[in-house]
N, C-alpha and C positions, 0 to 999 in steps of 0.2 A: 410193410410188417408193421408200422407204429411204434409207439414205445415199448420196449422189451418188456419193462416192469408192469405192464397193465396186460389186458385181454387181448392186445393186437396177434400176438401169435396163436392163440386158442383159438380166437374166431376165425382167421384164416384156414388153421388146418381143418376145423370143423367142416366149415364152407367146401373145401376141396374135396372132404371125403364123401361129397353128394356127386354120384356120377354124371347127372344131368349137366351139371356145370362144363363139362368136358363138351358136352353136345353144343352149347353156348359159346364157348371161347377156348382159347389156348392161355391157361392161366400161368403165369410166371411170377413166383415169390422174390422180391427185392430185399434182403434184409440178413438175418444170420442163421446160418444153418444149424448151429448148436440151440438155438432159443427155440427154433422150431421143432426140434428132437426133444427137448424139453418138455413141451407141451403136449408131446403126441400120447403122453399118459392119460390124458383127458378124453382120449378117444376109445370107442368101442371096440374098434380093432386098428391093426398097425397099417400106415401108410409108408413107401418107400420115399425118403427124402433125398435127393441127390442134388449135390452141387453141380450148376453149368457154370460156364466164362464167358458164354456168348449165347443170347437171347436166341437166336435164328438155329442154334444146333440143340436145342432141347427137344425131348420127346413129350408130347402131352398126353398120357394115357391115364384113364381113371385107374386110383389107387397109387399114383406116383405123384411127387410134387417135386417141381423142378425149382431150384433157388439159386439165384444169383446172388452167392455168398460174399458179401462184404466183410466178414470177420473181424467186426468192430468190437464186440463184446466178449468179456469172459463168460463162462458157461455159468457162473454161479451166482450171478446178479440177483438180488433180492427182488421178490414180487411186491408190489404195492408199495414201493418206494422211491420218492423223488430224487432223481440222479442227474447229474448235468453228463455222464457218461452215456447214460439211453438217450438224454435229450440231444447230445450231438450226433449220436447214430440214426435217431429218427430223421434229424436233418438230412443226412448223408443219403437216407433211403429214398426220401422224396427226391432230393439233388439228382441223384442218380437214374430216376423213373423219368423226370424232367427231361434230362439228357439224352435218352433213349426214345422218349416220345417225339423230342424234336427233330432228332435224327431219322424218324421214320421206322425204328427199329421195333418198336411196340404200337399198338393202335390206341391204346387208352391207358389209364392210370387209375385204379381202385384204392384208395388208401383206407389203413386201418387207424386208429385213434393215436393222437399225440398229446402229451400232456405240457400245456403251456408254460407252467413253472419250470419243469426239466428243461423245454427247449431255451427259456431265458436264462436258466443257470449255465448253458451251455454258451451263452454270448448271442444265440439268435433271437433277437428281439422284434419278434412278431407276435400278433394277439392271437394266430393261428393258421391252419393249412392254405385258406383262402389268400391271405397275404404273402405268404411264402411263394405259391406257386405264381402269382402276380409278379412278383420281383423276379423269378429265376426264369420266367418267360418274357421279362420286358414288356408287359402288358401295363399299360398306364391305370385301368379299370376294369374291375370285373363285378360280379354280383353273386350272391350267394343263392342258392335254390334250393329247396326241399321239395322232394317226390315222395308221395305214400299214396296208397290205393284210392284216397278219397279226395285228398288235396294236394295241390302241387303251389309253391309259393316261392316268388322271388323278392327279394330284399332290398329296399333301396339304400339303406345303411345296415349294418352288421354290428360290428365289433366297436362299438362308440357308446358311451354313456349317454342317457337319453337328453341331456340339454345340449351335448354336442352333436348329437343325431340329428334333433330337430333345426339347429342351427345350420347344418350342412345340407339339409334337404333344400333344393331348390328346383325349379321347373325343368331347366335342362337336364338336370341328374334323373328327375321322374321320368323324364322322356326316353334317356338313354337306357334306363334299366328294364321299361316296356318293351323297347325294341330288343334287347338282350333276350328276354324273357320270350317274345314272342319268337324269334328267331330258333332259339332252343326247342322251343314247343313243337315247331314246325319239323325239325329235324328228327324228334322223339316219334312223329309220324302221327300227332294228335289231330292236323288236320290243316287244310291250305290256309284257314283264317281261324285262329282259335279265340275263344270269348274270354274276355280280360276283365277282371273287376279291379279296380284300384283304392285302396285304403283311404281313409282321412286321418289325420294326426289325433284330432280331439274326438271325445265321447260324441257320438251322433254326427260324425263328420263336420263338426263345428256348428252345425243347427242354425245354418245361415246368419254365422256369425255372433250368436249367443255363447258359445264355449271358444275359449283360445283368443287369438289374436291377429285372426284373418288367415291362419297359415294354409287353409284349403284354397281360398281364392287365390292366392298369392304364389303359392309352391307347387300346387298340383292341380289345379283346374287349366292353366295354360296348356300344360303337357298333354292332357285329355284331348283339348281341343285340336292341338298340333297334330296328333297322331289319328284322331277321328276324320281329319281332312285328308289322309292317305286312304282313308277306306277301311281301317281297322276297327274291329268290334271290342272297343274299350269303353266301360263305363265306370263312373267315379267324378268325384271322390265319394265313396260309399261309407256308411258307418262298418267298423271293422268286426263287430259283434253280428251284425245280420248278415254281412258279405261272407263271413267264414261258413255259415249255417247255410247258404244258398249255393255256394262251391262245394260242398260236401253232398248236397243233395243232385249236383249235376249242372247247375245253371252255369256255372263258369269253368273254363279250363285251367285258368292260371290266375292266382291272385297276388296283387301287386303290395307288398307290406312296407309299412315306413320305416321300422325300426325292429331289431332283432326278436326281441320277447315278444311284440305282436305277432309276427310270423311264426315263431318256432313254438310258441305255446298251443295253438290249436293242433299243429301237426304231432306235437308230441304226446298231446292227450289222446290222439286217436292211437297210439300204440308205437315206440320206441322201435320195436323190432322189425316194422316196415318201413321204416323211414330210411330215405336216401338222399344224402347231400351231393349237389351239382354245382361246380364252378361254371356260371356262364359268362361267356366273353374270353375265355382262353383260346389260343391256337391251337390247345390239343383237348384231348376228352378228358376229364378227371371226375369222378365219382367218389364216396365216402359214405361208411355207416354214418348213421345220425345217432351217436351214442359215444361218450367219452372213454378214458381208459379205465374206468371202473376198478380203481385200485383197492375198493372194498373187497373185491371178489375175484381179484386177481390170483391165480395160484391156485382155486380152489376147483377148477373144473365147471363151474357154475355158469360161464358166459353163453351166451345165447348168439348162435351164428343167423340168424334170419335177415338181419338188417344187411349183413355182409353178403349174404345170397342175393336180395333185391340190388344192392351196389353193384355186383358184378353182373346181372342181368341188363341193369340200366347201362352201364358201360358199354356191354355189347351192342345194345340197342342203338347207342349213340356213335358207336366208332365208325370211321368212315369207310371200312372195308368189312 
């Protein structure tokens, strides 16, 4: 359900008000019943919200919302305010979802946004969902991936400062990231051999050594040579500004970005409402909306559920059953 002080409960309910969701999946909300009922006033018509104690015993019918109620928050928490209480609750919702997914009780996790400041105020010192999920599943390395109608992007580094990101990038990490992205694209049904374009780090991908300090030659080119030797369709390192244009027109199925803003900027420029965040490399399926808690509009009824709808569709498409 995400951070209850943000738009999470609202976008969850608005998405589940669409009957077609129930033709795609069996949605179970992990969160707090009272927070969902409070957000119900933002819907044009009422939904039946009912708590369940067991994910397997819920009925999944349009017009109803099954919630695994952890009952961690009081009913009147303020919207739009950073709170250790909502940060703690958001962490516990994720934790329970991971437990259920690892046990095979649920097939995929679709997350609403959390607030990093609230999370840290609660004593959970993670930069975001991606790192929490890696820790809870015991996964040593994962990749942040963004899906949108025109672009799919996987990141070699994500929640790091730019200098730290460039230092962390090496050929082995780039090669592992390409492999994770390729595997997920095949699972998503893109094709037997997706076409992958890899960004450079510097302007013009270094312009044959004119820009930068040889990062493309040392950190990226060896990885591309290694995967091409396996017969994979991978090109690069390519100038990022050109590569995103080519990918958006359909020349590439996946772009490998080197750092957070290099990959996030183009996807978000095409429309936040259609973006989906996927964590590649986990032993479970996890998707998410591609926006934050939107504290500035929380509690106003203005939140847009389209990214949540897209995230639910993607989770169903990637789920093993």
